[in-house]
C-alpha positions in Angstrom: 11.9 16.0 7.5 9.7 14.2 10.0 7.7 12.1 8.0 7.3 11.5 4.0 3.2 11.0 4.1 0.9 13.4 5.2 -2.1 11.8 4.7 -3.2 8.0 3.8 -6.1 7.1 1.4 -7.6 4.3 0.1 -5.0 1.5 -1.1 -1.8 3.3 -2.0 -2.8 6.7 -2.5 -0.9 9.0 -0.2 -0.5 12.8 0.2 3.1 13.4 0.6 5.1 16.0 2.1 6.2 19.0 0.1 9.5 18.8 1.1 9.6 14.9 0.1 8.1 15.5 -2.9 11.0 18.1 -3.8 13.5 15.4 -2.7 11.8 12.6 -5.3 12.2 15.4 -8.0 15.7 16.3 -7.2 17.1 12.7 -6.9 14.6 11.5 -10.0 12.6 8.6 -8.1 9.1 7.4 -7.7 7.3 6.5 -4.8 5.8 3.1 -4.4 3.8 2.9 -0.9 2.8 -0.4 0.7 -0.6 -0.8 2.4 -0.9 0.1 6.4 0.1 -3.0 8.3 1.3 -5.4 5.5 4.4 -6.6 6.2 4.1 -9.1 3.3 4.6 -6.6 0.7 7.8 -5.7 2.1 9.2 -9.1 1.5 12.8 -9.5 1.8 13.2 -6.3 4.3 11.2 -7.6 6.9 12.3 -11.2 6.3 16.1 -10.0 7.1 14.9 -8.0 10.4 14.9 -10.8 13.1 18.5 -11.9 11.3 19.7 -8.7 11.7 19.1 -8.2 15.2 20.0 -11.9 16.3 23.4 -11.1 14.7 23.8 -7.6 16.0 26.4 -7.7 18.7 25.1 -7.3 22.5 26.3 -4.7 24.9 
């Protein structure tokens, strides 16, 4: 599956890929999308990105 979202509409409305919708139905979870370019909505995930990249060993 290349992407979960086919089209982005106003607010948090999305048209999702048919295969993604089938997977959501199979695993019984609901989607909750963030607004486009709104990293503050993702909270702890975005906060931990610098910590993860700094602690990752360099080759």
